BAVO-163296 format. One record per residue (C-alpha): residue number from 1; x, y, z. Coordinates in Angstrom, 1 decimal. Layout:
// residues N
<site k="NUM" u="X" v="Y" w="Z"/>
...
***
This chain:
// residues 302
<site k="1" u="-126.9" v="169.6" w="87.8"/>
<site k="2" u="-128.9" v="168.5" w="90.9"/>
<site k="3" u="-131.6" v="167.0" w="88.6"/>
<site k="4" u="-129.0" v="165.3" w="86.4"/>
<site k="5" u="-127.1" v="163.9" w="89.4"/>
<site k="6" u="-130.4" v="162.5" w="90.9"/>
<site k="7" u="-131.4" v="161.0" w="87.6"/>
<site k="8" u="-128.0" v="159.3" w="87.0"/>
<site k="9" u="-128.0" v="157.9" w="90.5"/>
<site k="10" u="-131.5" v="156.4" w="90.1"/>
<site k="11" u="-130.6" v="155.0" w="86.7"/>
<site k="12" u="-127.5" v="153.3" w="88.1"/>
<site k="13" u="-129.6" v="151.8" w="90.9"/>
<site k="14" u="-131.9" v="150.3" w="88.3"/>
<site k="15" u="-129.0" v="148.8" w="86.4"/>
<site k="16" u="-127.6" v="147.2" w="89.5"/>
<site k="17" u="-130.9" v="145.8" w="90.7"/>
<site k="18" u="-131.9" v="144.5" w="87.3"/>
<site k="19" u="-128.5" v="142.8" w="86.8"/>
<site k="20" u="-128.9" v="140.9" w="90.0"/>
<site k="21" u="-132.5" v="139.9" w="89.3"/>
<site k="22" u="-131.7" v="138.6" w="85.8"/>
<site k="23" u="-129.0" v="136.3" w="87.3"/>
<site k="24" u="-131.0" v="135.1" w="90.3"/>
<site k="25" u="-134.2" v="134.5" w="88.2"/>
<site k="26" u="-132.3" v="132.7" w="85.4"/>
<site k="27" u="-130.6" v="130.4" w="87.9"/>
<site k="28" u="-133.9" v="129.7" w="89.7"/>
<site k="29" u="-135.7" v="129.1" w="86.4"/>
<site k="30" u="-133.0" v="126.6" w="85.3"/>
<site k="31" u="-133.1" v="124.8" w="88.7"/>
<site k="32" u="-136.9" v="124.6" w="89.0"/>
<site k="33" u="-137.6" v="124.2" w="85.2"/>
<site k="34" u="-140.4" v="126.8" w="85.6"/>
<site k="35" u="-141.1" v="128.6" w="82.3"/>
<site k="36" u="-142.9" v="131.4" w="84.2"/>
<site k="37" u="-139.7" v="132.1" w="86.2"/>
<site k="38" u="-137.6" v="132.0" w="83.0"/>
<site k="39" u="-140.1" v="134.3" w="81.4"/>
<site k="40" u="-139.5" v="136.7" w="84.3"/>
<site k="41" u="-135.8" v="136.4" w="83.8"/>
<site k="42" u="-136.3" v="137.4" w="80.1"/>
<site k="43" u="-138.5" v="140.3" w="81.2"/>
<site k="44" u="-135.8" v="141.5" w="83.7"/>
<site k="45" u="-133.2" v="141.2" w="81.0"/>
<site k="46" u="-135.3" v="143.6" w="78.9"/>
<site k="47" u="-135.6" v="145.8" w="82.0"/>
<site k="48" u="-131.8" v="145.8" w="82.2"/>
<site k="49" u="-131.5" v="146.9" w="78.6"/>
<site k="50" u="-134.2" v="149.6" w="79.3"/>
<site k="51" u="-132.2" v="150.7" w="82.4"/>
<site k="52" u="-129.1" v="151.1" w="80.3"/>
<site k="53" u="-131.0" v="153.1" w="77.7"/>
<site k="54" u="-132.5" v="155.3" w="80.5"/>
<site k="55" u="-129.1" v="155.9" w="81.9"/>
<site k="56" u="-127.8" v="157.1" w="78.5"/>
<site k="57" u="-130.8" v="159.2" w="77.8"/>
<site k="58" u="-130.9" v="161.1" w="81.1"/>
<site k="59" u="-127.3" v="162.0" w="80.6"/>
<site k="60" u="-127.7" v="163.1" w="77.0"/>
<site k="61" u="-131.1" v="164.8" w="77.4"/>
<site k="62" u="-129.7" v="167.5" w="79.7"/>
<site k="63" u="-126.9" v="168.7" w="77.4"/>
<site k="64" u="-127.4" v="172.3" w="76.4"/>
<site k="65" u="-128.5" v="173.3" w="72.9"/>
<site k="66" u="-125.8" v="173.2" w="70.2"/>
<site k="67" u="-125.5" v="174.0" w="66.5"/>
<site k="68" u="-127.3" v="170.7" w="65.5"/>
<site k="69" u="-129.9" v="170.7" w="68.2"/>
<site k="70" u="-131.1" v="174.3" w="68.7"/>
<site k="71" u="-134.0" v="173.2" w="70.9"/>
<site k="72" u="-131.9" v="171.0" w="73.1"/>
<site k="73" u="-131.8" v="167.2" w="73.5"/>
<site k="74" u="-134.9" v="166.6" w="75.6"/>
<site k="75" u="-136.6" v="164.3" w="73.1"/>
<site k="76" u="-133.9" v="161.7" w="73.6"/>
<site k="77" u="-135.9" v="160.6" w="76.7"/>
<site k="78" u="-139.0" v="160.1" w="74.5"/>
<site k="79" u="-137.0" v="158.1" w="72.0"/>
<site k="80" u="-135.7" v="156.0" w="74.9"/>
<site k="81" u="-139.2" v="155.4" w="76.1"/>
<site k="82" u="-140.3" v="154.4" w="72.6"/>
<site k="83" u="-137.5" v="151.9" w="72.3"/>
<site k="84" u="-138.3" v="150.5" w="75.8"/>
<site k="85" u="-141.9" v="150.0" w="74.7"/>
<site k="86" u="-140.8" v="148.1" w="71.6"/>
<site k="87" u="-138.5" v="145.9" w="73.6"/>
<site k="88" u="-141.3" v="145.0" w="76.0"/>
<site k="89" u="-143.6" v="144.0" w="73.1"/>
<site k="90" u="-140.9" v="141.6" w="71.8"/>
<site k="91" u="-140.4" v="140.2" w="75.3"/>
<site k="92" u="-144.1" v="139.6" w="75.7"/>
<site k="93" u="-144.3" v="137.7" w="72.4"/>
<site k="94" u="-141.3" v="135.5" w="73.3"/>
<site k="95" u="-142.9" v="134.7" w="76.7"/>
<site k="96" u="-146.1" v="133.6" w="75.0"/>
<site k="97" u="-144.2" v="131.4" w="72.5"/>
<site k="98" u="-142.3" v="129.7" w="75.3"/>
<site k="99" u="-145.4" v="129.2" w="77.5"/>
<site k="100" u="-147.5" v="127.8" w="74.6"/>
<site k="101" u="-144.6" v="125.5" w="73.6"/>
<site k="102" u="-144.4" v="124.1" w="77.1"/>
<site k="103" u="-148.1" v="123.8" w="77.4"/>
<site k="104" u="-148.2" v="121.7" w="74.2"/>
<site k="105" u="-145.2" v="119.5" w="74.9"/>
<site k="106" u="-145.4" v="119.4" w="78.7"/>
<site k="107" u="-142.6" v="120.0" w="81.2"/>
<site k="108" u="-141.6" v="119.3" w="84.8"/>
<site k="109" u="-141.0" v="121.7" w="87.6"/>
<site k="110" u="-138.9" v="121.0" w="90.7"/>
<site k="111" u="-137.7" v="122.8" w="93.7"/>
<site k="112" u="-140.8" v="125.0" w="94.0"/>
<site k="113" u="-139.6" v="126.4" w="97.3"/>
<site k="114" u="-136.7" v="128.1" w="95.5"/>
<site k="115" u="-139.0" v="129.5" w="92.9"/>
<site k="116" u="-141.3" v="131.0" w="95.5"/>
<site k="117" u="-138.4" v="132.5" w="97.4"/>
<site k="118" u="-136.9" v="134.1" w="94.3"/>
<site k="119" u="-140.3" v="135.5" w="93.1"/>
<site k="120" u="-141.1" v="136.9" w="96.5"/>
<site k="121" u="-137.7" v="138.4" w="97.0"/>
<site k="122" u="-137.6" v="139.9" w="93.5"/>
<site k="123" u="-141.0" v="141.5" w="93.9"/>
<site k="124" u="-139.8" v="143.1" w="97.1"/>
<site k="125" u="-136.6" v="144.4" w="95.5"/>
<site k="126" u="-138.5" v="145.8" w="92.5"/>
<site k="127" u="-141.0" v="147.5" w="94.7"/>
<site k="128" u="-138.3" v="149.4" w="96.6"/>
<site k="129" u="-136.3" v="150.3" w="93.5"/>
<site k="130" u="-139.4" v="151.4" w="91.5"/>
<site k="131" u="-140.6" v="153.5" w="94.4"/>
<site k="132" u="-137.2" v="155.3" w="94.3"/>
<site k="133" u="-137.4" v="155.8" w="90.6"/>
<site k="134" u="-141.0" v="157.2" w="90.7"/>
<site k="135" u="-139.9" v="159.8" w="93.3"/>
<site k="136" u="-137.0" v="160.9" w="91.3"/>
<site k="137" u="-139.0" v="160.9" w="88.1"/>
<site k="138" u="-141.7" v="163.0" w="89.7"/>
<site k="139" u="-139.2" v="165.5" w="91.1"/>
<site k="140" u="-137.2" v="165.8" w="87.8"/>
<site k="141" u="-140.1" v="165.1" w="85.4"/>
<site k="142" u="-138.0" v="162.5" w="83.6"/>
<site k="143" u="-139.8" v="160.4" w="81.0"/>
<site k="144" u="-137.0" v="157.9" w="80.8"/>
<site k="145" u="-137.0" v="157.2" w="84.6"/>
<site k="146" u="-140.8" v="157.1" w="84.8"/>
<site k="147" u="-140.7" v="154.5" w="82.0"/>
<site k="148" u="-138.1" v="152.5" w="83.9"/>
<site k="149" u="-140.2" v="152.8" w="87.1"/>
<site k="150" u="-143.3" v="151.6" w="85.3"/>
<site k="151" u="-141.4" v="148.6" w="84.1"/>
<site k="152" u="-140.3" v="147.6" w="87.6"/>
<site k="153" u="-143.7" v="148.3" w="89.2"/>
<site k="154" u="-145.5" v="146.2" w="86.6"/>
<site k="155" u="-142.8" v="143.5" w="87.3"/>
<site k="156" u="-144.0" v="143.5" w="90.9"/>
<site k="157" u="-147.5" v="142.6" w="89.9"/>
<site k="158" u="-146.5" v="140.0" w="87.3"/>
<site k="159" u="-144.1" v="138.4" w="89.7"/>
<site k="160" u="-146.9" v="138.1" w="92.2"/>
<site k="161" u="-148.9" v="136.4" w="89.5"/>
<site k="162" u="-146.0" v="133.9" w="88.9"/>
<site k="163" u="-145.8" v="133.4" w="92.7"/>
<site k="164" u="-149.5" v="132.6" w="92.8"/>
<site k="165" u="-149.1" v="130.2" w="89.9"/>
<site k="166" u="-146.3" v="128.3" w="91.7"/>
<site k="167" u="-148.4" v="128.1" w="94.9"/>
<site k="168" u="-151.2" v="126.6" w="92.9"/>
<site k="169" u="-148.9" v="124.0" w="91.3"/>
<site k="170" u="-147.7" v="123.1" w="94.8"/>
<site k="171" u="-151.3" v="122.7" w="96.0"/>
<site k="172" u="-152.8" v="121.0" w="92.9"/>
<site k="173" u="-149.8" v="119.4" w="91.2"/>
<site k="174" u="-151.1" v="120.6" w="87.8"/>
<site k="175" u="-148.1" v="121.7" w="85.7"/>
<site k="176" u="-150.1" v="123.6" w="83.1"/>
<site k="177" u="-150.8" v="126.3" w="85.7"/>
<site k="178" u="-147.2" v="127.5" w="85.1"/>
<site k="179" u="-147.7" v="128.1" w="81.4"/>
<site k="180" u="-151.1" v="129.9" w="82.0"/>
<site k="181" u="-149.4" v="132.1" w="84.6"/>
<site k="182" u="-146.7" v="133.0" w="82.1"/>
<site k="183" u="-149.3" v="133.9" w="79.5"/>
<site k="184" u="-151.2" v="136.1" w="82.0"/>
<site k="185" u="-147.8" v="137.7" w="82.8"/>
<site k="186" u="-147.4" v="138.5" w="79.1"/>
<site k="187" u="-150.8" v="140.1" w="79.0"/>
<site k="188" u="-149.8" v="142.6" w="81.8"/>
<site k="189" u="-146.6" v="143.2" w="79.8"/>
<site k="190" u="-148.5" v="144.0" w="76.6"/>
<site k="191" u="-150.7" v="146.5" w="78.5"/>
<site k="192" u="-147.6" v="148.1" w="80.1"/>
<site k="193" u="-145.9" v="148.4" w="76.7"/>
<site k="194" u="-148.9" v="150.1" w="75.1"/>
<site k="195" u="-149.3" v="152.8" w="77.8"/>
<site k="196" u="-145.5" v="153.4" w="77.9"/>
<site k="197" u="-145.3" v="153.7" w="74.1"/>
<site k="198" u="-148.2" v="156.1" w="74.0"/>
<site k="199" u="-146.7" v="158.3" w="76.7"/>
<site k="200" u="-143.3" v="158.3" w="75.0"/>
<site k="201" u="-144.5" v="158.8" w="71.4"/>
<site k="202" u="-147.0" v="161.7" w="71.9"/>
<site k="203" u="-144.3" v="164.4" w="72.6"/>
<site k="204" u="-142.4" v="163.3" w="69.5"/>
<site k="205" u="-145.5" v="164.4" w="67.6"/>
<site k="206" u="-145.4" v="167.8" w="69.4"/>
<site k="207" u="-148.7" v="167.2" w="71.2"/>
<site k="208" u="-149.8" v="170.1" w="73.4"/>
<site k="209" u="-149.3" v="170.0" w="77.1"/>
<site k="210" u="-152.2" v="168.6" w="79.1"/>
<site k="211" u="-155.2" v="171.0" w="79.4"/>
<site k="212" u="-154.6" v="171.4" w="83.2"/>
<site k="213" u="-151.0" v="172.5" w="82.6"/>
<site k="214" u="-152.0" v="175.0" w="79.9"/>
<site k="215" u="-154.7" v="176.3" w="82.3"/>
<site k="216" u="-152.1" v="177.0" w="85.0"/>
<site k="217" u="-149.9" v="178.7" w="82.4"/>
<site k="218" u="-152.7" v="181.0" w="81.3"/>
<site k="219" u="-153.5" v="181.8" w="84.9"/>
<site k="220" u="-149.9" v="182.8" w="85.5"/>
<site k="221" u="-150.0" v="185.1" w="82.4"/>
<site k="222" u="-153.3" v="186.6" w="83.4"/>
<site k="223" u="-151.8" v="187.6" w="86.8"/>
<site k="224" u="-149.9" v="190.3" w="84.8"/>
<site k="225" u="-153.1" v="191.4" w="82.8"/>
<site k="226" u="-152.8" v="194.9" w="84.1"/>
<site k="227" u="-149.7" v="195.4" w="82.1"/>
<site k="228" u="-150.8" v="194.1" w="78.7"/>
<site k="229" u="-153.9" v="194.2" w="76.5"/>
<site k="230" u="-154.3" v="190.5" w="75.7"/>
<site k="231" u="-152.5" v="187.4" w="74.5"/>
<site k="232" u="-153.2" v="184.8" w="71.8"/>
<site k="233" u="-151.8" v="182.0" w="69.7"/>
<site k="234" u="-150.6" v="180.1" w="72.9"/>
<site k="235" u="-148.8" v="177.0" w="71.8"/>
<site k="236" u="-147.1" v="174.4" w="74.0"/>
<site k="237" u="-145.2" v="171.1" w="73.6"/>
<site k="238" u="-142.9" v="168.9" w="75.5"/>
<site k="239" u="-139.5" v="167.3" w="74.9"/>
<site k="240" u="-138.5" v="164.8" w="77.6"/>
<site k="241" u="-138.7" v="166.9" w="80.8"/>
<site k="242" u="-138.4" v="170.2" w="78.9"/>
<site k="243" u="-141.5" v="172.3" w="78.1"/>
<site k="244" u="-141.6" v="174.8" w="75.2"/>
<site k="245" u="-144.2" v="177.6" w="75.2"/>
<site k="246" u="-144.7" v="180.4" w="72.8"/>
<site k="247" u="-147.4" v="183.0" w="72.5"/>
<site k="248" u="-148.3" v="186.5" w="71.1"/>
<site k="249" u="-148.5" v="189.2" w="73.7"/>
<site k="250" u="-150.4" v="192.5" w="72.9"/>
<site k="251" u="-149.3" v="195.6" w="74.8"/>
<site k="252" u="-150.6" v="199.2" w="74.7"/>
<site k="253" u="-149.1" v="201.2" w="71.9"/>
<site k="254" u="-146.2" v="203.4" w="72.9"/>
<site k="255" u="-145.1" v="201.1" w="75.7"/>
<site k="256" u="-141.4" v="201.6" w="76.4"/>
<site k="257" u="-139.2" v="198.8" w="75.3"/>
<site k="258" u="-137.7" v="198.5" w="78.8"/>
<site k="259" u="-141.1" v="198.0" w="80.3"/>
<site k="260" u="-141.9" v="195.3" w="77.7"/>
<site k="261" u="-138.7" v="193.6" w="78.4"/>
<site k="262" u="-139.4" v="193.6" w="82.1"/>
<site k="263" u="-142.9" v="192.3" w="81.6"/>
<site k="264" u="-141.8" v="189.5" w="79.3"/>
<site k="265" u="-139.0" v="188.4" w="81.7"/>
<site k="266" u="-141.3" v="188.5" w="84.7"/>
<site k="267" u="-144.0" v="186.3" w="83.0"/>
<site k="268" u="-141.3" v="183.9" w="81.8"/>
<site k="269" u="-139.8" v="183.6" w="85.3"/>
<site k="270" u="-143.2" v="183.0" w="86.9"/>
<site k="271" u="-143.9" v="180.2" w="84.4"/>
<site k="272" u="-140.5" v="178.6" w="84.9"/>
<site k="273" u="-140.9" v="178.8" w="88.7"/>
<site k="274" u="-144.0" v="176.7" w="88.4"/>
<site k="275" u="-142.7" v="174.4" w="85.6"/>
<site k="276" u="-138.9" v="174.0" w="85.8"/>
<site k="277" u="-136.9" v="173.5" w="82.6"/>
<site k="278" u="-139.4" v="175.5" w="80.6"/>
<site k="279" u="-138.5" v="177.8" w="77.7"/>
<site k="280" u="-140.9" v="180.6" w="77.0"/>
<site k="281" u="-140.9" v="182.6" w="73.8"/>
<site k="282" u="-143.1" v="185.6" w="73.4"/>
<site k="283" u="-143.8" v="187.7" w="70.3"/>
<site k="284" u="-144.8" v="191.2" w="71.5"/>
<site k="285" u="-147.0" v="193.4" w="69.3"/>
<site k="286" u="-148.7" v="196.7" w="69.9"/>
<site k="287" u="-152.5" v="197.1" w="70.2"/>
<site k="288" u="-154.1" v="198.1" w="67.0"/>
<site k="289" u="-156.3" v="200.6" w="68.9"/>
<site k="290" u="-159.4" v="198.7" w="67.9"/>
<site k="291" u="-160.0" v="196.4" w="70.9"/>
<site k="292" u="-162.1" v="196.9" w="73.9"/>
<site k="293" u="-159.6" v="195.3" w="76.3"/>
<site k="294" u="-157.0" v="198.0" w="76.0"/>
<site k="295" u="-156.2" v="199.4" w="79.5"/>
<site k="296" u="-155.8" v="202.9" w="77.9"/>
<site k="297" u="-159.5" v="202.9" w="77.1"/>
<site k="298" u="-160.7" v="205.7" w="74.8"/>
<site k="299" u="-157.4" v="207.5" w="75.0"/>
<site k="300" u="-155.7" v="204.4" w="73.4"/>
<site k="301" u="-158.2" v="204.3" w="70.5"/>
<site k="302" u="-158.0" v="208.0" w="69.7"/>
***
């Protein structure tokens, strides 16, 4: 419940901040006539939708398994991230369309001071909120919150790009700089959408855990090597913040069932202590008396 409460609070913070930024940016864009500021308002509106999706997903993903979802609801977070990536692609295309249209037909920007103030203030707000989201996402291993944090952190850099474009307009008087800045913003957004979509989709395909995580898991299992012969068929996957691991564990023949149960529980607890929200399933089988690793040695093979 601690993880869930922290996730929900962070998602709510993102919803509030994005709602305020959409309103402020839209007003500033209308007042100044800046397509790059309006593009940022569009981007923030997409971030608001993403924050709402993240809020829903972090609540649903932690529900316990039920009759329809025997492995839990963790992949809801991955679906959330995939949807967010698609929304960002759409937003980037729309921004390019608006920028090219204004580049071709011209436009006029006024009240640059307001635009600069809004972009600078928005960047500061998004930096603070994204920093909070990153910390909660790292603590709870939340895919949805990490996606939301990536949105906002990328916004910081793109808004700084818009800020620089407005400064150049003020210095040079060249209106086309605004459209170029908006197009550059969209390029950053495309890059963000690609990385986010890749991170969200891979677990939906049951891709194995990263090699470094599997190495840690194997080391934890090997810490109990004196109590089993060997293990094989290690498989791993991830659903949201939940990890699923299964393997075959070979024990000396004649090992008492209570000893096997203790060993399995101990290994599982050690893995879960290192990787919270992990489900470990072990298939235990007796040694066929033909291996060299059996701790019983010749006595086992006789």
